[in-house]
KEKE-3310 file (N, C-alpha, C; in steps of 0.2 Angstrom, whole numbers, plus 5000, padded with zeros to 4 digits):
npx = (5694:5684:5669:5660:5651:5639:5627:5613:5604:5586:5586:5597:5604:5596:5604:5615:5626:5630:5645:5652:5667:5676:5677:5665:5658:5648:5651:5654:5658:5652:5646:5650:5656:5654:5661:5651:5642:5634:5621:5616:5605:5607:5597:5593:5582:5572:5556:5539:5527:5515:5504:5507:5508:5504:5513:5516:5513:5509:5507:5516:5530:5546:5563:5575:5589:5592:5588:5597:5609:5606:5605:5618:5625:5622:5627:5641:5642:5641:5653:5663:5661:5668:5662:5657:5650:5641:5635:5620:5614:5603:5587:5578:5562:5558:5555:5555:5566:5577:5575:5582:5582:5571:5573:5576:5583:5598:5606:5615:5622:5613:5602:5587:5575:5565:5547:5537:5523:5516:5513:5521:5533:5538:5548:5560:5564:5571:5583:5589:5590:5600:5611:5613:5616:5628:5636:5639:5629:5615:5601:5585:5567:5551:5535:5524:5521:5534:5543:5557:5570:5562:5552:5558:5569:5584:5589:5602:5603:5590:5575:5565:5549:5538:5520:5504:5502:5511:5521:5516:5509:5511:5523:5533:5535:5541:5553:5559:5562:5571:5582:5586:5584:5576:5559:5550:5534:5526:5512:5507:5498:5495:5493:5502:5514:5519:5529:5539:5552:5549:5543:5551:5567:5583:5596:5607:5613:5605:5596:5582:5572:5556:5539:5526:5511:5510:5509:5499:5490:5494:5507:5513:5514:5522:5534:5537:5540:5551:5560:5563:5570:5569:5569:5556:5549:5543:5528:5531:5544:5542:5533:5541:5548:5558:5562:5567:5581:5599:5611:5627:5629:5635:5636:5622:5613:5602:5586:5588:5578:5572:5575:5572:5572:5586:5592:5588:5595:5608:5608:5609:5621:5624:5629:5621:5619:5614:5605:5599:5586:5575:5569:5568:5560:5548:5543:5541:5551:5567:5582:5585:5577:5584:5594:5601:5606:5620:5620:5631)
npy = (5637:5650:5658:5670:5681:5672:5668:5659:5657:5654:5645:5637:5621:5609:5602:5609:5622:5639:5648:5662:5671:5683:5695:5698:5704:5717:5733:5730:5736:5742:5732:5718:5702:5690:5676:5662:5650:5635:5623:5608:5595:5580:5574:5560:5553:5559:5563:5565:5562:5566:5580:5595:5608:5620:5617:5603:5588:5572:5563:5567:5561:5559:5562:5554:5553:5565:5575:5573:5576:5590:5595:5593:5601:5613:5613:5613:5625:5634:5630:5633:5647:5650:5646:5637:5621:5611:5594:5587:5572:5562:5555:5540:5539:5552:5562:5576:5581:5586:5600:5609:5621:5623:5617:5625:5639:5648:5660:5674:5667:5658:5644:5638:5625:5618:5617:5607:5610:5599:5582:5573:5579:5580:5572:5577:5587:5581:5577:5589:5595:5587:5589:5603:5602:5595:5604:5613:5621:5625:5619:5627:5625:5629:5632:5634:5632:5633:5635:5636:5643:5644:5653:5662:5675:5682:5699:5709:5714:5710:5700:5695:5688:5676:5672:5664:5653:5642:5644:5648:5664:5667:5660:5669:5678:5670:5666:5678:5680:5669:5671:5684:5694:5707:5704:5705:5704:5697:5695:5682:5679:5671:5655:5649:5654:5649:5649:5662:5663:5660:5671:5682:5689:5690:5700:5707:5715:5725:5725:5719:5709:5707:5700:5708:5705:5693:5696:5702:5718:5727:5722:5723:5737:5739:5733:5742:5754:5750:5745:5755:5755:5742:5728:5724:5710:5703:5694:5683:5679:5677:5666:5655:5652:5662:5670:5662:5662:5662:5673:5680:5693:5698:5689:5681:5667:5659:5653:5647:5650:5663:5675:5689:5694:5691:5701:5713:5711:5712:5725:5732:5730:5717:5700:5689:5671:5658:5643:5627:5619:5611:5598:5598:5608:5602:5598:5609:5618:5627:5635:5642:5635:5623:5626:5629:5643:5646:5659:5671)
npz = (4788:4781:4783:4775:4767:4766:4757:4752:4738:4733:4723:4724:4725:4735:4744:4747:4753:4749:4749:4746:4743:4753:4746:4740:4749:4757:4765:4782:4793:4804:4811:4822:4825:4839:4847:4850:4860:4857:4859:4852:4846:4838:4824:4825:4829:4822:4817:4810:4819:4825:4828:4833:4829:4815:4805:4804:4797:4797:4787:4777:4770:4779:4775:4782:4781:4773:4782:4792:4785:4782:4795:4800:4791:4795:4808:4804:4798:4809:4816:4807:4807:4819:4831:4846:4847:4857:4859:4862:4868:4858:4861:4860:4854:4856:4845:4842:4848:4841:4840:4849:4855:4862:4874:4886:4894:4895:4904:4910:4919:4924:4923:4916:4915:4902:4903:4895:4884:4878:4881:4872:4871:4883:4889:4884:4893:4905:4899:4894:4907:4913:4905:4907:4921:4920:4914:4923:4929:4940:4937:4936:4939:4932:4938:4929:4911:4901:4886:4884:4874:4863:4866:4873:4871:4871:4872:4873:4889:4892:4892:4879:4879:4873:4872:4871:4864:4867:4879:4895:4901:4914:4917:4914:4924:4933:4926:4925:4939:4941:4932:4935:4926:4917:4910:4895:4890:4876:4865:4855:4840:4829:4824:4816:4819:4832:4842:4849:4843:4830:4824:4827:4827:4835:4832:4836:4851:4852:4841:4832:4821:4814:4812:4810:4809:4816:4829:4844:4844:4855:4858:4846:4846:4857:4853:4843:4850:4858:4849:4837:4825:4820:4809:4798:4792:4776:4772:4763:4767:4781:4780:4777:4788:4790:4800:4809:4815:4819:4826:4827:4829:4818:4807:4801:4802:4792:4786:4769:4760:4763:4755:4753:4766:4768:4760:4766:4778:4773:4768:4780:4784:4790:4788:4779:4780:4772:4774:4771:4778:4774:4777:4791:4793:4791:4803:4809:4812:4811:4808:4821:4830:4830:4838:4853:4862:4873:4883:4889)
capx = (5688:5680:5662:5659:5644:5637:5620:5611:5597:5581:5588:5603:5603:5593:5608:5621:5626:5635:5649:5656:5673:5675:5677:5659:5654:5647:5655:5651:5662:5648:5644:5655:5654:5656:5661:5645:5642:5628:5619:5612:5604:5607:5590:5594:5575:5567:5550:5533:5522:5509:5503:5506:5509:5501:5518:5517:5509:5512:5506:5521:5536:5552:5569:5579:5596:5593:5587:5603:5614:5605:5607:5625:5628:5621:5633:5647:5642:5643:5660:5667:5661:5672:5658:5657:5644:5640:5630:5615:5613:5596:5584:5573:5555:5558:5556:5556:5572:5582:5573:5586:5581:5565:5574:5577:5586:5604:5608:5617:5625:5608:5599:5580:5573:5558:5541:5534:5515:5513:5516:5525:5540:5540:5554:5566:5567:5577:5590:5592:5592:5606:5616:5614:5620:5635:5640:5640:5623:5610:5595:5579:5561:5545:5528:5520:5524:5539:5546:5564:5572:5557:5548:5562:5574:5589:5592:5606:5601:5583:5572:5558:5545:5532:5515:5498:5501:5515:5523:5511:5511:5513:5530:5537:5538:5546:5559:5563:5565:5576:5587:5588:5584:5569:5556:5545:5529:5523:5507:5507:5491:5494:5496:5508:5520:5517:5534:5542:5557:5547:5540:5555:5574:5587:5601:5613:5611:5600:5593:5578:5568:5550:5534:5521:5505:5510:5508:5493:5491:5498:5513:5516:5515:5528:5540:5539:5543:5557:5565:5560:5574:5568:5567:5549:5549:5537:5525:5534:5550:5539:5530:5546:5551:5564:5564:5570:5588:5604:5615:5632:5631:5637:5634:5615:5612:5594:5583:5590:5572:5571:5579:5570:5575:5593:5593:5587:5601:5614:5608:5611:5628:5624:5631:5617:5622:5608:5606:5593:5583:5568:5566:5567:5554:5542:5541:5539:5557:5572:5589:5585:5574:5589:5600:5600:5612:5622:5622:5636)
capy = (5639:5656:5660:5678:5683:5665:5669:5654:5659:5649:5641:5633:5614:5608:5599:5613:5629:5642:5652:5666:5674:5689:5701:5700:5707:5724:5736:5728:5739:5744:5726:5713:5695:5687:5669:5659:5643:5632:5616:5605:5588:5577:5572:5553:5550:5564:5561:5569:5557:5569:5587:5600:5615:5619:5615:5596:5583:5565:5560:5569:5557:5563:5559:5555:5554:5572:5579:5572:5580:5597:5597:5593:5607:5619:5613:5614:5632:5637:5628:5637:5654:5650:5645:5631:5617:5605:5590:5584:5565:5561:5550:5536:5540:5559:5564:5583:5583:5590:5607:5609:5628:5623:5614:5629:5645:5649:5667:5677:5662:5654:5640:5636:5620:5619:5613:5607:5610:5593:5576:5570:5582:5581:5568:5581:5591:5578:5577:5596:5596:5584:5593:5609:5601:5593:5610:5617:5625:5622:5621:5629:5623:5633:5629:5635:5630:5637:5631:5638:5649:5645:5659:5667:5677:5687:5704:5712:5712:5709:5694:5695:5682:5675:5668:5664:5646:5637:5646:5652:5670:5667:5658:5675:5681:5665:5667:5685:5678:5664:5674:5690:5699:5709:5700:5709:5699:5698:5690:5679:5678:5667:5648:5647:5657:5647:5651:5669:5663:5659:5677:5687:5687:5694:5701:5709:5717:5731:5725:5714:5709:5703:5699:5712:5702:5688:5699:5706:5725:5730:5719:5727:5744:5739:5732:5748:5759:5748:5744:5759:5753:5735:5726:5721:5706:5702:5687:5678:5677:5674:5660:5650:5653:5666:5674:5657:5663:5663:5678:5681:5700:5700:5683:5679:5661:5660:5649:5650:5653:5669:5679:5696:5696:5692:5707:5718:5711:5714:5732:5735:5728:5710:5695:5683:5665:5654:5636:5623:5614:5610:5592:5599:5612:5598:5597:5616:5621:5629:5636:5644:5629:5618:5629:5632:5647:5647:5666:5673)
capz = (4783:4783:4780:4775:4764:4763:4756:4748:4736:4733:4717:4725:4726:4742:4748:4747:4756:4745:4753:4742:4746:4757:4742:4738:4755:4758:4771:4788:4799:4810:4814:4824:4828:4845:4847:4854:4862:4855:4860:4847:4846:4831:4822:4825:4829:4820:4812:4811:4821:4828:4825:4838:4826:4809:4800:4804:4793:4798:4780:4772:4772:4781:4772:4788:4779:4771:4788:4796:4781:4783:4801:4800:4787:4800:4813:4801:4797:4816:4817:4802:4809:4825:4837:4849:4847:4861:4857:4867:4866:4856:4865:4856:4856:4856:4838:4841:4852:4837:4841:4855:4858:4866:4880:4891:4893:4899:4903:4916:4924:4927:4918:4917:4911:4899:4905:4889:4884:4876:4884:4868:4871:4890:4890:4883:4898:4909:4895:4895:4914:4914:4901:4911:4927:4919:4911:4929:4931:4944:4933:4939:4935:4933:4939:4923:4905:4897:4881:4883:4869:4858:4868:4877:4867:4875:4868:4878:4896:4893:4889:4876:4880:4869:4875:4867:4861:4871:4885:4899:4903:4921:4918:4912:4931:4936:4922:4928:4945:4940:4928:4937:4920:4915:4905:4892:4887:4869:4864:4848:4839:4823:4826:4812:4823:4838:4846:4847:4838:4823:4822:4829:4827:4838:4827:4840:4858:4851:4834:4830:4815:4816:4807:4814:4810:4821:4836:4846:4843:4860:4858:4840:4848:4862:4849:4839:4854:4860:4843:4832:4819:4819:4802:4797:4786:4773:4773:4760:4771:4787:4779:4776:4795:4788:4806:4814:4814:4824:4824:4831:4829:4811:4803:4802:4799:4791:4780:4762:4756:4765:4751:4754:4772:4767:4757:4771:4782:4769:4767:4786:4786:4792:4783:4779:4779:4770:4774:4769:4783:4772:4780:4798:4792:4791:4810:4811:4815:4807:4811:4828:4833:4831:4841:4860:4864:4880:4884:4895)
cpx = (5685:5674:5661:5652:5641:5630:5618:5604:5593:5582:5593:5600:5601:5598:5615:5620:5631:5638:5654:5662:5671:5675:5670:5655:5654:5651:5651:5655:5658:5645:5650:5652:5657:5656:5655:5646:5635:5627:5615:5611:5603:5599:5590:5587:5570:5562:5544:5528:5516:5509:5502:5508:5506:5506:5518:5511:5511:5511:5512:5527:5542:5558:5574:5586:5597:5592:5594:5609:5613:5607:5614:5628:5627:5626:5639:5648:5644:5651:5665:5667:5665:5668:5659:5650:5645:5635:5626:5613:5605:5594:5578:5566:5553:5559:5557:5562:5577:5581:5576:5584:5576:5567:5575:5580:5592:5606:5610:5619:5619:5605:5592:5578:5566:5553:5537:5526:5512:5517:5522:5532:5542:5546:5560:5569:5572:5583:5593:5594:5599:5612:5618:5618:5627:5639:5641:5635:5619:5603:5589:5573:5556:5539:5524:5524:5528:5542:5553:5565:5567:5553:5552:5569:5578:5591:5596:5605:5594:5581:5566:5555:5539:5526:5509:5497:5505:5516:5517:5514:5514:5520:5535:5540:5543:5553:5563:5566:5571:5582:5590:5588:5577:5566:5550:5540:5526:5518:5507:5500:5489:5497:5502:5515:5519:5522:5536:5547:5555:5544:5545:5562:5578:5594:5608:5609:5606:5595:5589:5575:5562:5545:5528:5514:5505:5509:5501:5495:5495:5505:5517:5518:5522:5534:5542:5542:5550:5562:5562:5564:5573:5567:5560:5550:5543:5534:5528:5540:5547:5537:5535:5551:5558:5566:5567:5577:5592:5609:5621:5634:5633:5634:5627:5614:5604:5592:5585:5584:5570:5575:5578:5573:5583:5595:5593:5593:5607:5614:5610:5617:5629:5626:5626:5620:5616:5610:5599:5591:5576:5565:5564:5561:5547:5539:5540:5545:5562:5578:5589:5582:5579:5595:5599:5607:5614:5624:5627:5632)
cpy = (5645:5657:5667:5679:5677:5665:5663:5656:5653:5644:5636:5626:5613:5605:5603:5620:5633:5647:5656:5669:5681:5695:5703:5703:5714:5726:5734:5730:5740:5738:5722:5707:5693:5680:5667:5652:5640:5625:5614:5597:5585:5574:5564:5550:5554:5561:5565:5564:5560:5576:5591:5607:5614:5617:5607:5592:5576:5561:5561:5565:5562:5559:5560:5556:5562:5576:5579:5576:5587:5599:5598:5599:5613:5619:5615:5622:5636:5636:5633:5645:5655:5649:5638:5627:5611:5601:5587:5577:5564:5555:5547:5538:5548:5562:5572:5585:5587:5597:5609:5616:5628:5620:5618:5636:5646:5656:5669:5673:5657:5650:5638:5631:5621:5615:5613:5607:5603:5587:5573:5573:5582:5578:5572:5585:5588:5578:5584:5597:5593:5587:5599:5608:5599:5599:5615:5622:5621:5624:5622:5626:5628:5629:5629:5633:5635:5633:5634:5644:5649:5651:5664:5669:5683:5692:5709:5710:5711:5703:5696:5688:5681:5671:5669:5657:5641:5640:5650:5659:5671:5664:5664:5678:5676:5665:5673:5683:5674:5667:5680:5696:5701:5706:5704:5704:5701:5693:5688:5677:5673:5661:5646:5649:5656:5648:5658:5668:5661:5666:5683:5685:5692:5694:5703:5712:5722:5730:5719:5714:5705:5704:5702:5708:5696:5690:5702:5714:5728:5728:5722:5734:5744:5738:5738:5753:5756:5747:5748:5757:5746:5734:5722:5717:5705:5695:5682:5675:5674:5667:5654:5649:5656:5669:5669:5657:5663:5668:5679:5689:5703:5695:5681:5673:5660:5655:5652:5653:5660:5675:5687:5698:5696:5698:5713:5717:5714:5722:5736:5733:5721:5706:5689:5676:5660:5647:5633:5618:5612:5603:5594:5604:5608:5597:5604:5620:5623:5630:5637:5638:5624:5620:5632:5636:5647:5654:5667:5675)
cpz = (4786:4779:4780:4773:4761:4762:4751:4745:4735:4728:4718:4727:4734:4746:4749:4751:4752:4749:4749:4746:4749:4752:4739:4744:4755:4764:4777:4794:4805:4813:4817:4827:4835:4845:4852:4855:4861:4858:4855:4848:4839:4830:4821:4825:4826:4815:4814:4813:4824:4826:4832:4836:4819:4803:4799:4801:4793:4791:4775:4774:4774:4778:4778:4786:4777:4777:4792:4792:4782:4790:4802:4796:4791:4805:4810:4800:4804:4817:4813:4804:4816:4831:4840:4849:4851:4859:4863:4864:4864:4860:4861:4859:4857:4850:4837:4845:4848:4838:4848:4858:4863:4873:4886:4889:4898:4898:4910:4922:4927:4921:4921:4913:4908:4903:4899:4889:4882:4879:4879:4868:4879:4892:4888:4888:4903:4905:4895:4902:4915:4911:4905:4917:4926:4917:4917:4931:4936:4941:4937:4935:4936:4934:4933:4917:4902:4892:4878:4878:4863:4859:4872:4874:4871:4870:4873:4885:4897:4889:4886:4876:4877:4874:4870:4865:4865:4878:4889:4901:4910:4922:4917:4919:4934:4932:4924:4934:4945:4937:4931:4932:4919:4910:4902:4888:4881:4867:4856:4847:4832:4824:4821:4815:4830:4844:4844:4842:4831:4820:4824:4830:4831:4834:4831:4847:4857:4845:4834:4823:4817:4811:4811:4814:4814:4828:4837:4845:4849:4860:4852:4842:4853:4858:4845:4844:4857:4855:4837:4825:4817:4812:4802:4791:4783:4774:4769:4764:4778:4786:4777:4783:4794:4794:4811:4813:4820:4821:4829:4832:4822:4806:4805:4799:4798:4786:4773:4758:4757:4762:4752:4761:4772:4764:4762:4776:4779:4769:4774:4789:4790:4786:4783:4777:4778:4771:4773:4774:4781:4775:4787:4798:4793:4798:4813:4814:4810:4811:4819:4832:4835:4836:4848:4861:4871:4881:4890:4901)
residu = (UNK:UNK:UNK:UNK:UNK:UNK:UNK:UNK:UNK:UNK:UNK:UNK:UNK:UNK:UNK:UNK:UNK:UNK:UNK:UNK:UNK:UNK:UNK:UNK:UNK:UNK:UNK:UNK:UNK:UNK:UNK:UNK:UNK:UNK:UNK:UNK:UNK:UNK:UNK:UNK:UNK:UNK:UNK:UNK:UNK:UNK:UNK:UNK:UNK:UNK:UNK:UNK:UNK:UNK:UNK:UNK:UNK:UNK:UNK:UNK:UNK:UNK:UNK:UNK:UNK:UNK:UNK:UNK:UNK:UNK:UNK:UNK:UNK:UNK:UNK:UNK:UNK:UNK:UNK:UNK:UNK:UNK:UNK:UNK:UNK:UNK:UNK:UNK:UNK:UNK:UNK:UNK:UNK:UNK:UNK:UNK:UNK:UNK:UNK:UNK:UNK:UNK:UNK:UNK:UNK:UNK:UNK:UNK:UNK:UNK:UNK:UNK:UNK:UNK:UNK:UNK:UNK:UNK:UNK:UNK:UNK:UNK:UNK:UNK:UNK:UNK:UNK:UNK:UNK:UNK:UNK:UNK:UNK:UNK:UNK:UNK:UNK:UNK:UNK:UNK:UNK:UNK:UNK:UNK:UNK:UNK:UNK:UNK:UNK:UNK:UNK:UNK:UNK:UNK:UNK:UNK:UNK:UNK:UNK:UNK:UNK:UNK:UNK:UNK:UNK:UNK:UNK:UNK:UNK:UNK:UNK:UNK:UNK:UNK:UNK:UNK:UNK:UNK:UNK:UNK:UNK:UNK:UNK:UNK:UNK:UNK:UNK:UNK:UNK:UNK:UNK:UNK:UNK:UNK:UNK:UNK:UNK:UNK:UNK:UNK:UNK:UNK:UNK:UNK:UNK:UNK:UNK:UNK:UNK:UNK:UNK:UNK:UNK:UNK:UNK:UNK:UNK:UNK:UNK:UNK:UNK:UNK:UNK:UNK:UNK:UNK:UNK:UNK:UNK:UNK:UNK:UNK:UNK:UNK:UNK:UNK:UNK:UNK:UNK:UNK:UNK:UNK:UNK:UNK:UNK:UNK:UNK:UNK:UNK:UNK:UNK:UNK:UNK:UNK:UNK:UNK:UNK:UNK:UNK:UNK:UNK:UNK:UNK:UNK:UNK:UNK:UNK:UNK:UNK:UNK:UNK:UNK:UNK:UNK:UNK:UNK:UNK:UNK:UNK:UNK:UNK:UNK:UNK:UNK:UNK:UNK:UNK:UNK:UNK:UNK:UNK:UNK:UNK:UNK:UNK:UNK)
# end
């Protein structure tokens, strides 16, 4: 099975992902995909039982069967694109464990386990630590709160690190020491974008997209200086967590509702792959939140 310009528009049935043939794709010669390794946790116990971000509403019912179907559709997209997906065993009583990206960061041959801000998620850390150890890493811990790839995004040989709502700014120095990579701190100011991966997307080793209003002015200035060709997305796409994406350098898997962002990606030679994770959005997460990348 081959996925090429698999863009799903907002009118597509909520339970499907559209994958047109390669003949519909614009010229993408300047982009190239690299096989990736991801870790995902099935939404076996997913529910919205408390409120730790503005997206969560315990009074809104969650369709568990649909959440599982949407999650598996995302996994199948990764497999069809030629990537490897390892599964993390879900644990009863941890309804947010499906958001596997928050469990830590693995890069440069090093692994760092998350230290969660809320007690309701603290139990996820041992599961991630055990997976890292079985995968051959010696997982490190931070003294200060860090929420993994929710706030720690790898761009080439640099880590962009969010703070302001979850990850403690002091953890950034610890992350730099543990991974051996430089860390650039970025302050988030809008609670709707409580993690960096809700406000900024890494598209390849030199290209990002972001939503400027989510950042403090000094951080916006820094991003402009570091990434002068970055894509700036509009509010309509940001407000459906359109920046919560996973990219292999060519194919960008993103929420289907972010149609404007998909067009921006296509214009720059990327291949947008739209998926519907509307049930998982009820917990404040989408594509990237569900996907922990194991960086080389």
